C-alpha positions as CSV (number, residue, x, y, z in Angstrom):
1,X,-34.6,68.4,42.6
2,X,-33.4,66.6,39.4
3,X,-29.7,66.7,38.6
4,X,-28.7,68.7,35.6
5,X,-27.8,66.6,32.6
6,X,-24.3,66.7,31.2
7,X,-24.2,68.6,27.9
8,X,-24.3,65.7,25.3
9,X,-22.9,68.1,22.6
10,X,-19.8,68.6,24.8
11,X,-19.5,64.8,25.3
12,X,-19.5,64.4,21.5
13,X,-17.0,67.2,21.1
14,X,-14.6,65.8,23.7
15,X,-14.9,62.4,22.1
16,X,-14.0,64.0,18.8
17,X,-10.8,65.2,20.5
18,X,-9.9,61.6,21.4
19,X,-10.7,60.4,17.9
20,X,-8.5,63.1,16.4
21,X,-5.6,62.1,18.7
22,X,-6.0,58.5,17.6
23,X,-6.3,59.4,14.0
24,X,-3.2,61.5,14.2
25,X,-1.3,58.5,15.6
26,X,-2.8,56.3,12.9
27,X,-1.8,58.9,10.2
28,X,1.8,58.9,11.4
29,X,1.9,55.1,11.2
30,X,0.3,55.2,7.7
31,X,3.2,57.4,6.4
32,X,5.9,55.7,8.3
33,X,8.6,54.1,6.3
34,X,8.7,51.1,8.6
35,X,5.3,49.9,9.8
36,X,5.1,47.8,12.9
37,X,2.1,45.7,11.8
38,X,1.3,44.5,15.3
39,X,1.2,48.1,16.7
40,X,-0.8,49.3,13.7
41,X,-3.3,46.4,14.1
42,X,-3.8,47.2,17.8
43,X,-4.2,50.9,17.2
44,X,-6.5,50.5,14.3
45,X,-8.8,48.2,16.1
46,X,-8.8,50.4,19.2
47,X,-9.6,53.5,17.2
48,X,-12.6,51.9,15.5
49,X,-14.0,50.2,18.6
50,X,-14.1,53.7,20.1
51,X,-15.4,55.2,16.9
52,X,-18.3,52.8,16.6
53,X,-19.6,53.5,20.1
54,X,-19.2,57.2,19.4
55,X,-21.1,57.1,16.1
56,X,-24.1,55.4,17.8
57,X,-24.3,58.2,20.4
58,X,-23.9,60.8,17.7
59,X,-26.7,59.4,15.5
60,X,-29.1,59.2,18.5
61,X,-28.3,62.8,19.6
62,X,-28.3,64.2,16.0
63,X,-31.6,62.5,15.2
64,X,-33.2,63.9,18.4
65,X,-31.9,67.4,17.6
66,X,-33.0,67.2,14.0
67,X,-36.5,66.0,15.1
68,X,-36.5,69.0,17.4
69,X,-36.0,71.3,14.4
70,X,-32.3,71.9,14.8
71,X,-30.2,72.0,11.6
72,X,-28.4,68.7,11.5
73,X,-28.0,66.9,8.2
74,X,-28.7,63.5,9.8
75,X,-28.9,61.6,6.5
76,X,-25.5,63.0,5.5
77,X,-24.0,62.0,8.9
78,X,-25.3,58.4,8.5
79,X,-24.1,58.2,4.9
80,X,-20.6,59.4,6.0
81,X,-20.6,56.9,8.9
82,X,-21.4,54.1,6.4
83,X,-18.7,55.3,4.1
84,X,-16.1,55.4,6.9
85,X,-17.2,51.9,7.9
86,X,-16.7,50.6,4.3
87,X,-13.2,52.0,4.2
88,X,-12.5,50.7,7.7
89,X,-13.6,47.2,6.7
90,X,-11.2,47.2,3.7
91,X,-8.2,47.9,6.0
92,X,-9.5,45.6,8.7
93,X,-9.8,42.7,6.2
94,X,-6.2,43.2,5.2
95,X,-5.1,43.4,8.9
96,X,-7.0,40.2,9.7
97,X,-5.4,38.3,6.8
98,X,-2.0,39.1,8.4
99,X,-0.2,39.6,5.1
100,X,2.3,42.3,5.8
101,X,2.7,43.4,2.2
102,X,-1.0,43.7,1.7
103,X,-1.4,45.6,5.0
104,X,1.3,48.1,3.9
105,X,-0.4,48.5,0.5
106,X,-3.8,49.1,2.0
107,X,-2.3,51.5,4.5
108,X,-0.8,53.9,2.0
109,X,-4.0,54.1,0.0
110,X,-7.2,53.1,1.9
111,X,-6.1,54.0,5.5
112,X,-4.7,57.4,4.4
113,X,-8.0,58.2,2.6
114,X,-9.9,56.9,5.7
115,X,-8.0,59.2,8.0
116,X,-8.7,62.2,5.7
117,X,-12.4,61.3,5.6
118,X,-12.7,61.1,9.3
119,X,-11.0,64.4,9.8
120,X,-13.4,66.1,7.3
121,X,-16.4,64.4,8.8
122,X,-15.5,65.6,12.3
123,X,-14.9,69.1,11.0
124,X,-18.4,69.1,9.4
125,X,-20.1,67.8,12.6
126,X,-18.3,70.3,14.8
127,X,-19.5,73.1,12.5
128,X,-23.1,71.9,12.9
129,X,-22.8,71.5,16.7
130,X,-21.2,74.9,17.1
131,X,-24.5,76.4,15.9
132,X,-26.4,74.7,18.8
133,X,-26.2,75.9,22.4
134,X,-27.3,73.2,24.8
135,X,-28.6,75.7,27.3
136,X,-31.0,77.0,24.6
137,X,-32.3,73.7,23.4
138,X,-36.1,73.4,23.9
139,X,-37.4,71.4,26.9
140,X,-39.1,68.7,24.8
141,X,-35.9,68.0,22.9
142,X,-33.8,68.0,26.1
143,X,-36.3,65.5,27.6
144,X,-36.1,63.2,24.6
145,X,-32.3,63.4,24.7
146,X,-32.2,62.7,28.4
147,X,-34.0,59.4,27.7
148,X,-31.2,58.4,25.3
149,X,-28.8,58.5,28.2
150,X,-25.8,59.7,26.2
151,X,-22.9,59.3,28.6
152,X,-19.2,60.0,28.2
153,X,-16.9,57.2,27.1
154,X,-14.7,55.7,29.8
155,X,-11.8,57.4,28.1
156,X,-13.4,60.8,29.2
157,X,-14.0,59.7,32.8
């Protein structure tokens, strides 16, 4: 008897919780009067390493669901992922330069906006996923998703 697949929608939602925790910490650093650049750099890179892996899983899952006729605005999701990546790259470029003044300047503008965009993006995705019950997804779509092997991040294990 085949084992039952872990609900990939729940995996994505649980990973959203991790991202929101990270983003809250990053947000606190962004508005802090004294910024520890080393801590910020580590946190920022950690958040976005995790986020990149998460977005890949999300896009695969959402494309499969969209192909199966479920209401997922996949092009909007991909656009927002690209937009988030562009903002991330601006902050990352400043961090990699190592100029503390530039990092602080980018933090208060770009990073703050990036945090807000990620929060709004997750909220929109959660709204779309809340409309889909995994136990009601049709067999063909489930089989297609099973082939994608969407597994939880190590942070969830």
